[in-house]
N, CA, C and O atoms as a GROMACS GRO file, in nm:
protein
  508
    1MET      N    1   0.095  -0.101   0.006
    1MET     CA    2  -0.002  -0.003  -0.034
    1MET      C    3   0.100   0.153  -0.032
    1MET      O    4   0.062   0.261  -0.078
    2PRO      N    5   0.277   0.119   0.055
    2PRO     CA    6   0.277   0.273   0.042
    2PRO      C    7   0.335   0.300  -0.094
    2PRO      O    8   0.400   0.401  -0.119
    3ALA      N    9   0.318   0.235  -0.154
    3ALA     CA   10   0.389   0.206  -0.314
    3ALA      C   11   0.270   0.301  -0.376
    3ALA      O   12   0.305   0.404  -0.435
    4VAL      N   13   0.141   0.270  -0.366
    4VAL     CA   14   0.073   0.316  -0.456
    4VAL      C   15   0.052   0.475  -0.500
    4VAL      O   16   0.009   0.528  -0.602
    5PRO      N   17   0.095   0.515  -0.396
    5PRO     CA   18   0.073   0.704  -0.386
    5PRO      C   19   0.183   0.768  -0.524
    5PRO      O   20   0.168   0.856  -0.609
    6PRO      N   21   0.334   0.640  -0.478
    6PRO     CA   22   0.383   0.690  -0.580
    6PRO      C   23   0.442   0.653  -0.695
    6PRO      O   24   0.533   0.714  -0.751
    7LEU      N   25   0.380   0.538  -0.736
    7LEU     CA   26   0.311   0.461  -0.850
    7LEU      C   27   0.187   0.555  -0.902
    7LEU      O   28   0.203   0.570  -1.023
    8ALA      N   29   0.104   0.604  -0.872
    8ALA     CA   30  -0.002   0.687  -0.898
    8ALA      C   31   0.006   0.830  -0.952
    8ALA      O   32  -0.059   0.888  -1.039
    9PHE      N   33   0.137   0.882  -0.848
    9PHE     CA   34   0.178   1.040  -0.928
    9PHE      C   35   0.305   1.009  -1.026
    9PHE      O   36   0.342   1.104  -1.096
   10THR      N   37   0.368   0.900  -1.036
   10THR     CA   38   0.451   0.868  -1.140
   10THR      C   39   0.388   0.843  -1.243
   10THR      O   40   0.455   0.839  -1.346
   11SER      N   41   0.250   0.821  -1.253
   11SER     CA   42   0.196   0.803  -1.399
   11SER      C   43   0.114   0.933  -1.429
   11SER      O   44   0.101   0.973  -1.544
   12VAL      N   45   0.047   1.015  -1.295
   12VAL     CA   46  -0.002   1.118  -1.387
   12VAL      C   47   0.081   1.200  -1.408
   12VAL      O   48   0.029   1.287  -1.477
   13LEU      N   49   0.250   1.238  -1.375
   13LEU     CA   50   0.360   1.275  -1.413
   13LEU      C   51   0.356   1.260  -1.556
   13LEU      O   52   0.339   1.355  -1.633
   14GLY      N   53   0.375   1.131  -1.595
   14GLY     CA   54   0.377   1.092  -1.768
   14GLY      C   55   0.281   1.107  -1.836
   14GLY      O   56   0.289   1.083  -1.956
   15ILE      N   57   0.156   1.155  -1.776
   15ILE     CA   58  -0.013   1.154  -1.828
   15ILE      C   59   0.029   1.326  -1.868
   15ILE      O   60  -0.003   1.372  -1.978
   16ALA      N   61   0.116   1.425  -1.745
   16ALA     CA   62   0.112   1.575  -1.801
   16ALA      C   63   0.233   1.618  -1.853
   16ALA      O   64   0.250   1.730  -1.901
   17LEU      N   65   0.339   1.509  -1.841
   17LEU     CA   66   0.350   1.554  -1.979
   17LEU      C   67   0.364   1.516  -2.093
   17LEU      O   68   0.437   1.584  -2.166
   18SER      N   69   0.305   1.407  -2.142
   18SER     CA   70   0.242   1.395  -2.263
   18SER      C   71   0.140   1.496  -2.305
   18SER      O   72   0.132   1.510  -2.427
   19VAL      N   73   0.051   1.578  -2.224
   19VAL     CA   74  -0.025   1.640  -2.226
   19VAL      C   75   0.008   1.771  -2.263
   19VAL      O   76  -0.055   1.847  -2.338
   20LEU      N   77   0.139   1.792  -2.188
   20LEU     CA   78   0.173   1.939  -2.260
   20LEU      C   79   0.251   1.935  -2.377
   20LEU      O   80   0.281   2.035  -2.441
   21GLN      N   81   0.293   1.793  -2.413
   21GLN     CA   82   0.366   1.817  -2.585
   21GLN      C   83   0.291   1.845  -2.656
   21GLN      O   84   0.335   1.898  -2.758
   22LEU      N   85   0.144   1.828  -2.646
   22LEU     CA   86   0.028   1.890  -2.734
   22LEU      C   87   0.034   2.009  -2.749
   22LEU      O   88  -0.054   2.042  -2.828
   23PHE      N   89   0.116   2.130  -2.699
   23PHE     CA   90   0.104   2.242  -2.695
   23PHE      C   91   0.241   2.282  -2.783
   23PHE      O   92   0.346   2.222  -2.758
   24ASP      N   93   0.235   2.399  -2.903
   24ASP     CA   94   0.317   2.466  -2.931
   24ASP      C   95   0.383   2.539  -2.898
   24ASP      O   96   0.504   2.542  -2.918
   25ASN      N   97   0.293   2.643  -2.817
   25ASN     CA   98   0.360   2.764  -2.759
   25ASN      C   99   0.503   2.769  -2.700
   25ASN      O  100   0.493   2.691  -2.605
   26PRO      N  101   0.612   2.808  -2.701
   26PRO     CA  102   0.772   2.802  -2.641
   26PRO      C  103   0.747   2.833  -2.520
   26PRO      O  104   0.830   2.801  -2.434
   27SER      N  105   0.627   2.904  -2.482
   27SER     CA  106   0.661   2.922  -2.323
   27SER      C  107   0.634   2.796  -2.252
   27SER      O  108   0.685   2.774  -2.142
   28VAL      N  109   0.553   2.709  -2.312
   28VAL     CA  110   0.503   2.563  -2.258
   28VAL      C  111   0.676   2.468  -2.213
   28VAL      O  112   0.686   2.384  -2.123
   29LEU      N  113   0.787   2.515  -2.303
   29LEU     CA  114   0.900   2.436  -2.313
   29LEU      C  115   0.922   2.397  -2.168
   29LEU      O  116   0.950   2.283  -2.130
   30TYR      N  117   0.901   2.529  -2.074
   30TYR     CA  118   0.977   2.533  -1.925
   30TYR      C  119   0.906   2.450  -1.820
   30TYR      O  120   0.972   2.413  -1.723
   31PRO      N  121   0.795   2.420  -1.828
   31PRO     CA  122   0.711   2.319  -1.766
   31PRO      C  123   0.737   2.190  -1.815
   31PRO      O  124   0.756   2.106  -1.727
   32THR      N  125   0.743   2.154  -1.919
   32THR     CA  126   0.766   2.033  -2.040
   32THR      C  127   0.918   1.979  -1.970
   32THR      O  128   0.945   1.861  -1.945
   33PHE      N  129   1.011   2.103  -1.948
   33PHE     CA  130   1.211   2.051  -1.901
   33PHE      C  131   1.159   2.036  -1.768
   33PHE      O  132   1.224   1.954  -1.703
   34ILE      N  133   1.076   2.082  -1.716
   34ILE     CA  134   1.104   2.066  -1.532
   34ILE      C  135   0.991   1.922  -1.502
   34ILE      O  136   0.994   1.851  -1.402
   35PHE      N  137   0.899   1.908  -1.617
   35PHE     CA  138   0.813   1.767  -1.589
   35PHE      C  139   0.873   1.642  -1.616
   35PHE      O  140   0.864   1.545  -1.540
   36ASN      N  141   0.943   1.644  -1.736
   36ASN     CA  142   1.051   1.567  -1.750
   36ASN      C  143   1.155   1.532  -1.659
   36ASN      O  144   1.166   1.421  -1.606
   37THR      N  145   1.215   1.606  -1.646
   37THR     CA  146   1.286   1.592  -1.503
   37THR      C  147   1.262   1.489  -1.360
   37THR      O  148   1.315   1.397  -1.298
   38VAL      N  149   1.146   1.576  -1.362
   38VAL     CA  150   1.107   1.500  -1.184
   38VAL      C  151   1.022   1.339  -1.266
   38VAL      O  152   1.027   1.235  -1.200
   39PHE      N  153   0.963   1.337  -1.387
   39PHE     CA  154   0.908   1.188  -1.388
   39PHE      C  155   1.045   1.136  -1.416
   39PHE      O  156   1.063   1.040  -1.342
   40ARG      N  157   1.158   1.159  -1.497
   40ARG     CA  158   1.239   1.076  -1.515
   40ARG      C  159   1.318   1.009  -1.376
   40ARG      O  160   1.345   0.893  -1.346
   41SER      N  161   1.336   1.111  -1.322
   41SER     CA  162   1.343   1.080  -1.144
   41SER      C  163   1.269   0.957  -1.090
   41SER      O  164   1.304   0.841  -1.070
   42PHE      N  165   1.146   1.029  -1.072
   42PHE     CA  166   1.003   0.927  -1.011
   42PHE      C  167   1.037   0.822  -1.064
   42PHE      O  168   1.066   0.749  -0.969
   43ILE      N  169   1.060   0.739  -1.202
   43ILE     CA  170   1.055   0.627  -1.259
   43ILE      C  171   1.200   0.554  -1.268
   43ILE      O  172   1.218   0.442  -1.315
   44TYR      N  173   1.276   0.618  -1.227
   44TYR     CA  174   1.399   0.527  -1.215
   44TYR      C  175   1.444   0.512  -1.023
   44TYR      O  176   1.533   0.450  -0.965
   45SER      N  177   1.325   0.609  -0.970
   45SER     CA  178   1.387   0.570  -0.852
   45SER      C  179   1.264   0.473  -0.772
   45SER      O  180   1.268   0.432  -0.656
   46MET      N  181   1.185   0.458  -0.848
   46MET     CA  182   1.026   0.374  -0.794
   46MET      C  183   1.090   0.248  -0.887
   46MET      O  184   1.040   0.145  -0.841
   47GLY      N  185   1.149   0.225  -0.960
   47GLY     CA  186   1.214   0.088  -0.994
   47GLY      C  187   1.301   0.075  -0.924
   47GLY      O  188   1.317  -0.044  -0.901
   48ALA      N  189   1.387   0.151  -0.862
   48ALA     CA  190   1.479   0.096  -0.776
   48ALA      C  191   1.444   0.050  -0.623
   48ALA      O  192   1.516  -0.025  -0.557
   49ALA      N  193   1.301   0.117  -0.571
   49ALA     CA  194   1.273   0.115  -0.438
   49ALA      C  195   1.188  -0.050  -0.451
   49ALA      O  196   1.194  -0.141  -0.369
   50TYR      N  197   1.095  -0.047  -0.611
   50TYR     CA  198   1.049  -0.154  -0.603
   50TYR      C  199   1.161  -0.320  -0.628
   50TYR      O  200   1.122  -0.435  -0.611
   51ILE      N  201   1.279  -0.280  -0.666
   51ILE     CA  202   1.396  -0.391  -0.689
   51ILE      C  203   1.395  -0.427  -0.480
   51ILE      O  204   1.356  -0.529  -0.423
   52ASN      N  205   1.439  -0.326  -0.430
   52ASN     CA  206   1.458  -0.346  -0.330
   52ASN      C  207   1.370  -0.395  -0.204
   52ASN      O  208   1.414  -0.421  -0.092
   53VAL      N  209   1.214  -0.403  -0.257
   53VAL     CA  210   1.170  -0.432  -0.177
   53VAL      C  211   1.105  -0.581  -0.240
   53VAL      O  212   1.076  -0.681  -0.174
   54MET      N  213   1.097  -0.571  -0.332
   54MET     CA  214   1.029  -0.720  -0.364
   54MET      C  215   1.138  -0.850  -0.364
   54MET      O  216   1.110  -0.966  -0.335
   55PHE      N  217   1.281  -0.792  -0.410
   55PHE     CA  218   1.373  -0.890  -0.422
   55PHE      C  219   1.504  -0.889  -0.279
   55PHE      O  220   1.529  -0.802  -0.196
   56PRO      N  221   1.564  -1.023  -0.303
   56PRO     CA  222   1.712  -1.002  -0.160
   56PRO      C  223   1.787  -0.912  -0.223
   56PRO      O  224   1.777  -0.886  -0.343
   57SER      N  225   1.874  -0.855  -0.138
   57SER     CA  226   1.907  -0.759  -0.124
   57SER      C  227   2.093  -0.758  -0.250
   57SER      O  228   2.166  -0.689  -0.322
   58GLU      N  229   2.070  -0.900  -0.189
   58GLU     CA  230   2.202  -0.955  -0.279
   58GLU      C  231   2.188  -0.956  -0.400
   58GLU      O  232   2.291  -0.984  -0.463
   59TYR      N  233   2.059  -0.927  -0.483
   59TYR     CA  234   2.043  -0.942  -0.619
   59TYR      C  235   2.014  -0.777  -0.702
   59TYR      O  236   1.986  -0.751  -0.819
   60PHE      N  237   2.033  -0.690  -0.586
   60PHE     CA  238   1.998  -0.546  -0.609
   60PHE      C  239   2.071  -0.553  -0.727
   60PHE      O  240   2.007  -0.581  -0.829
   61GLY      N  241   2.228  -0.527  -0.740
   61GLY     CA  242   2.295  -0.495  -0.851
   61GLY      C  243   2.235  -0.515  -0.952
   61GLY      O  244   2.186  -0.421  -1.014
   62LEU      N  245   2.221  -0.667  -1.001
   62LEU     CA  246   2.221  -0.753  -1.106
   62LEU      C  247   2.088  -0.704  -1.178
   62LEU      O  248   2.084  -0.659  -1.292
   63LEU      N  249   1.974  -0.720  -1.088
   63LEU     CA  250   1.877  -0.668  -1.095
   63LEU      C  251   1.821  -0.525  -1.173
   63LEU      O  252   1.735  -0.496  -1.256
   64TYR      N  253   1.918  -0.459  -1.096
   64TYR     CA  254   1.890  -0.286  -1.131
   64TYR      C  255   1.968  -0.246  -1.222
   64TYR      O  256   1.966  -0.126  -1.251
   65GLY      N  257   2.066  -0.349  -1.300
   65GLY     CA  258   2.165  -0.314  -1.406
   65GLY      C  259   2.073  -0.366  -1.492
   65GLY      O  260   2.051  -0.320  -1.604
   66LEU      N  261   2.010  -0.477  -1.436
   66LEU     CA  262   1.901  -0.521  -1.605
   66LEU      C  263   1.788  -0.456  -1.630
   66LEU      O  264   1.725  -0.484  -1.732
   67MET      N  265   1.737  -0.350  -1.533
   67MET     CA  266   1.607  -0.265  -1.568
   67MET      C  267   1.671  -0.178  -1.640
   67MET      O  268   1.618  -0.140  -1.745
   68ILE      N  269   1.835  -0.112  -1.589
   68ILE     CA  270   1.864   0.005  -1.700
   68ILE      C  271   1.887  -0.027  -1.816
   68ILE      O  272   1.848   0.048  -1.906
   69ILE      N  273   1.959  -0.148  -1.847
   69ILE     CA  274   1.959  -0.215  -1.971
   69ILE      C  275   1.821  -0.246  -2.042
   69ILE      O  276   1.806  -0.239  -2.164
   70LEU      N  277   1.735  -0.276  -1.963
   70LEU     CA  278   1.605  -0.281  -2.027
   70LEU      C  279   1.482  -0.165  -2.090
   70LEU      O  280   1.395  -0.163  -2.177
   71SER      N  281   1.539  -0.074  -1.988
   71SER     CA  282   1.469   0.074  -2.050
   71SER      C  283   1.572   0.148  -2.139
   71SER      O  284   1.529   0.242  -2.206
   72GLY      N  285   1.702   0.116  -2.145
   72GLY     CA  286   1.743   0.149  -2.305
   72GLY      C  287   1.706   0.047  -2.401
   72GLY      O  288   1.656   0.097  -2.502
   73ILE      N  289   1.710  -0.026  -2.402
   73ILE     CA  290   1.667  -0.149  -2.530
   73ILE      C  291   1.531  -0.065  -2.545
   73ILE      O  292   1.558   0.018  -2.632
   74ILE      N  293   1.387  -0.044  -2.499
   74ILE     CA  294   1.299   0.024  -2.496
   74ILE      C  295   1.295   0.148  -2.516
   74ILE      O  296   1.189   0.203  -2.545
   75SER      N  297   1.385   0.200  -2.506
   75SER     CA  298   1.409   0.347  -2.498
   75SER      C  299   1.433   0.370  -2.694
   75SER      O  300   1.420   0.480  -2.747
   76LEU      N  301   1.463   0.258  -2.761
   76LEU     CA  302   1.467   0.300  -2.913
   76LEU      C  303   1.335   0.316  -2.936
   76LEU      O  304   1.304   0.380  -3.036
   77ALA      N  305   1.233   0.263  -2.852
   77ALA     CA  306   1.107   0.294  -2.939
   77ALA      C  307   1.073   0.411  -2.988
   77ALA      O  308   0.978   0.445  -3.058
   78GLN      N  309   1.195   0.492  -2.927
   78GLN     CA  310   1.150   0.629  -2.973
   78GLN      C  311   1.153   0.621  -3.112
   78GLN      O  312   1.050   0.626  -3.179
   79TYR      N  313   1.287   0.606  -3.169
   79TYR     CA  314   1.288   0.644  -3.313
   79TYR      C  315   1.209   0.575  -3.442
   79TYR      O  316   1.205   0.604  -3.562
   80ILE      N  317   1.127   0.437  -3.337
   80ILE     CA  318   0.954   0.461  -3.390
   80ILE      C  319   0.889   0.553  -3.408
   80ILE      O  320   0.840   0.600  -3.510
   81LEU      N  321   0.888   0.580  -3.316
   81LEU     CA  322   0.771   0.692  -3.292
   81LEU      C  323   0.809   0.843  -3.381
   81LEU      O  324   0.729   0.920  -3.434
   82PHE      N  325   0.943   0.851  -3.376
   82PHE     CA  326   0.945   0.995  -3.450
   82PHE      C  327   0.923   0.940  -3.546
   82PHE      O  328   0.830   1.009  -3.590
   83ILE      N  329   0.948   0.811  -3.664
   83ILE     CA  330   0.956   0.798  -3.774
   83ILE      C  331   0.737   0.816  -3.816
   83ILE      O  332   0.669   0.873  -3.902
   84TRP      N  333   0.709   0.720  -3.683
   84TRP     CA  334   0.558   0.721  -3.727
   84TRP      C  335   0.460   0.885  -3.757
   84TRP      O  336   0.386   0.921  -3.848
   85ALA      N  337   0.517   0.968  -3.598
   85ALA     CA  338   0.499   1.090  -3.597
   85ALA      C  339   0.531   1.167  -3.741
   85ALA      O  340   0.441   1.200  -3.819
   86GLU      N  341   0.666   1.190  -3.763
   86GLU     CA  342   0.691   1.215  -3.910
   86GLU      C  343   0.593   1.233  -4.006
   86GLU      O  344   0.560   1.338  -4.060
   87THR      N  345   0.533   1.076  -4.030
   87THR     CA  346   0.442   1.030  -4.132
   87THR      C  347   0.299   1.134  -4.100
   87THR      O  348   0.264   1.232  -4.166
   88TYR      N  349   0.250   1.090  -4.008
   88TYR     CA  350   0.135   1.118  -3.969
   88TYR      C  351   0.107   1.231  -3.864
   88TYR      O  352  -0.002   1.279  -3.891
   89GLY      N  353   0.175   1.304  -3.733
   89GLY     CA  354   0.184   1.419  -3.723
   89GLY      C  355   0.252   1.386  -3.573
   89GLY      O  356   0.309   1.279  -3.549
   90PHE      N  357   0.242   1.460  -3.508
   90PHE     CA  358   0.314   1.461  -3.351
   90PHE      C  359   0.177   1.488  -3.291
   90PHE      O  360   0.202   1.479  -3.171
   91THR      N  361   0.051   1.515  -3.301
   91THR     CA  362  -0.092   1.530  -3.242
   91THR      C  363  -0.097   1.384  -3.224
   91THR      O  364  -0.110   1.344  -3.109
   92VAL      N  365  -0.086   1.286  -3.336
   92VAL     CA  366  -0.171   1.137  -3.333
   92VAL      C  367  -0.049   1.080  -3.222
   92VAL      O  368  -0.098   1.009  -3.134
   93VAL      N  369   0.081   1.098  -3.212
   93VAL     CA  370   0.131   1.011  -3.139
   93VAL      C  371   0.115   1.045  -3.012
   93VAL      O  372   0.098   0.955  -2.929
   94ASN      N  373   0.116   1.171  -2.976
   94ASN     CA  374   0.084   1.214  -2.821
   94ASN      C  375  -0.028   1.187  -2.804
   94ASN      O  376  -0.053   1.213  -2.687
   95GLY      N  377  -0.138   1.137  -2.868
   95GLY     CA  378  -0.269   1.101  -2.790
   95GLY      C  379  -0.224   0.962  -2.773
   95GLY      O  380  -0.230   0.911  -2.662
   96PHE      N  381  -0.168   0.879  -2.902
   96PHE     CA  382  -0.130   0.782  -2.836
   96PHE      C  383  -0.032   0.760  -2.728
   96PHE      O  384  -0.048   0.652  -2.671
   97LEU      N  385   0.044   0.816  -2.695
   97LEU     CA  386   0.147   0.797  -2.544
   97LEU      C  387   0.042   0.900  -2.392
   97LEU      O  388   0.070   0.922  -2.274
   98ILE      N  389  -0.075   0.935  -2.476
   98ILE     CA  390  -0.151   0.983  -2.341
   98ILE      C  391  -0.213   0.852  -2.327
   98ILE      O  392  -0.198   0.798  -2.218
   99ALA      N  393  -0.286   0.785  -2.427
   99ALA     CA  394  -0.377   0.686  -2.376
   99ALA      C  395  -0.285   0.564  -2.329
   99ALA      O  396  -0.331   0.501  -2.234
  100PHE      N  397  -0.170   0.523  -2.376
  100PHE     CA  398  -0.038   0.421  -2.335
  100PHE      C  399  -0.027   0.472  -2.163
  100PHE      O  400  -0.041   0.397  -2.066
  101MET      N  401  -0.001   0.610  -2.161
  101MET     CA  402   0.053   0.650  -2.014
  101MET      C  403  -0.068   0.643  -1.917
  101MET      O  404  -0.044   0.638  -1.796
  102ALA      N  405  -0.178   0.642  -1.954
  102ALA     CA  406  -0.319   0.668  -1.873
  102ALA      C  407  -0.357   0.491  -1.846
  102ALA      O  408  -0.437   0.477  -1.753
  103THR      N  409  -0.313   0.360  -1.912
  103THR     CA  410  -0.314   0.239  -1.908
  103THR      C  411  -0.196   0.240  -1.756
  103THR      O  412  -0.237   0.193  -1.650
  104SER      N  413  -0.105   0.278  -1.763
  104SER     CA  414  -0.044   0.247  -1.636
  104SER      C  415  -0.061   0.298  -1.484
  104SER      O  416   0.008   0.271  -1.386
  105LEU      N  417  -0.208   0.402  -1.499
  105LEU     CA  418  -0.301   0.402  -1.422
  105LEU      C  419  -0.378   0.240  -1.320
  105LEU      O  420  -0.417   0.227  -1.205
  106VAL      N  421  -0.366   0.136  -1.452
  106VAL     CA  422  -0.414   0.018  -1.360
  106VAL      C  423  -0.328  -0.045  -1.298
  106VAL      O  424  -0.370  -0.154  -1.261
  107HIS      N  425  -0.236  -0.028  -1.273
  107HIS     CA  426  -0.188  -0.092  -1.143
  107HIS      C  427  -0.200  -0.021  -0.997
  107HIS      O  428  -0.260  -0.057  -0.896
  108PRO      N  429  -0.140   0.067  -1.017
  108PRO     CA  430  -0.177   0.102  -0.888
  108PRO      C  431  -0.334   0.150  -0.811
  108PRO      O  432  -0.366   0.185  -0.697
  109PHE      N  433  -0.408   0.131  -0.943
  109PHE     CA  434  -0.586   0.139  -0.870
  109PHE      C  435  -0.595  -0.030  -0.829
  109PHE      O  436  -0.675  -0.066  -0.743
  110SER      N  437  -0.510  -0.124  -0.896
  110SER     CA  438  -0.560  -0.255  -0.869
  110SER      C  439  -0.487  -0.279  -0.730
  110SER      O  440  -0.549  -0.320  -0.632
  111GLN      N  441  -0.351  -0.249  -0.727
  111GLN     CA  442  -0.275  -0.276  -0.604
  111GLN      C  443  -0.384  -0.226  -0.484
  111GLN      O  444  -0.455  -0.303  -0.418
  112TRP      N  445  -0.380  -0.073  -0.473
  112TRP     CA  446  -0.485  -0.076  -0.390
  112TRP      C  447  -0.636  -0.125  -0.396
  112TRP      O  448  -0.698  -0.121  -0.290
  113TYR      N  449  -0.679  -0.156  -0.471
  113TYR     CA  450  -0.808  -0.246  -0.504
  113TYR      C  451  -0.800  -0.375  -0.377
  113TYR      O  452  -0.860  -0.384  -0.270
  114PHE      N  453  -0.692  -0.473  -0.446
  114PHE     CA  454  -0.672  -0.574  -0.350
  114PHE      C  455  -0.617  -0.562  -0.192
  114PHE      O  456  -0.666  -0.624  -0.097
  115CYS      N  457  -0.557  -0.512  -0.189
  115CYS     CA  458  -0.489  -0.463  -0.041
  115CYS      C  459  -0.635  -0.457   0.030
  115CYS      O  460  -0.676  -0.546   0.104
  116ARG      N  461  -0.682  -0.378   0.009
  116ARG     CA  462  -0.814  -0.315   0.078
  116ARG      C  463  -0.922  -0.413   0.097
  116ARG      O  464  -0.990  -0.411   0.199
  117ARG      N  465  -0.953  -0.543  -0.043
  117ARG     CA  466  -0.987  -0.621  -0.005
  117ARG      C  467  -0.936  -0.725   0.083
  117ARG      O  468  -0.990  -0.787   0.174
  118ALA      N  469  -0.827  -0.728   0.038
  118ALA     CA  470  -0.763  -0.846   0.162
  118ALA      C  471  -0.778  -0.784   0.292
  118ALA      O  472  -0.859  -0.844   0.363
  119GLU      N  473  -0.714  -0.660   0.356
  119GLU     CA  474  -0.747  -0.607   0.453
  119GLU      C  475  -0.927  -0.630   0.517
  119GLU      O  476  -0.948  -0.661   0.634
  120SER      N  477  -1.013  -0.612   0.439
  120SER     CA  478  -1.136  -0.664   0.472
  120SER      C  479  -1.183  -0.735   0.522
  120SER      O  480  -1.254  -0.723   0.622
  121GLU      N  481  -1.134  -0.896   0.417
  121GLU     CA  482  -1.133  -1.068   0.423
  121GLU      C  483  -1.028  -1.060   0.510
  121GLU      O  484  -0.944  -1.135   0.461
  122GLY      N  485  -0.969  -0.996   0.647
  122GLY     CA  486  -0.865  -1.047   0.758
  122GLY      C  487  -0.770  -1.135   0.693
  122GLY      O  488  -0.760  -1.241   0.755
  123ILE      N  489  -0.681  -1.127   0.567
  123ILE     CA  490  -0.603  -1.205   0.524
  123ILE      C  491  -0.512  -1.162   0.592
  123ILE      O  492  -0.460  -1.242   0.669
  124ILE      N  493  -0.460  -1.015   0.586
  124ILE     CA  494  -0.385  -0.931   0.637
  124ILE      C  495  -0.402  -0.802   0.703
  124ILE      O  496  -0.487  -0.718   0.671
  125GLN      N  497  -0.320  -0.792   0.794
  125GLN     CA  498  -0.362  -0.678   0.946
  125GLN      C  499  -0.369  -0.545   0.854
  125GLN      O  500  -0.470  -0.476   0.863
  126SER      N  501  -0.240  -0.499   0.745
  126SER     CA  502  -0.261  -0.339   0.721
  126SER      C  503  -0.134  -0.351   0.622
  126SER      O  504  -0.019  -0.392   0.638
  127CYS      N  505  -0.217  -0.288   0.492
  127CYS     CA  506  -0.110  -0.276   0.415
  127CYS      C  507  -0.025  -0.171   0.394
  127CYS      O  508   0.070  -0.183   0.316
   0.00000   0.00000   0.00000
């Protein structure tokens, strides 16, 4: 349960970052840079915290390295998205990214729901 607010906040930051990308006004660039910096720090710290809590500490270095490698490989998708944006326009791609980030809210809400249900059934004392 303590992970639900940071996970939800990270997802909301990602959605806000995608929404800020829809504006062509140059004055929106400053909040976009700030949201990008905060979002990246939240996403990497949440990954490290998740690995720290869920796995034994002797595997932290290996799993954190794998997380960084996988995020680098997945970030190669930005080239595909850029080609898509050149073909159909940036608004279409940004709309897709907003919908994609909105699906990331499923995890914190499902974690909150199942934790509350387990508390009400008496399976666990508190989350």
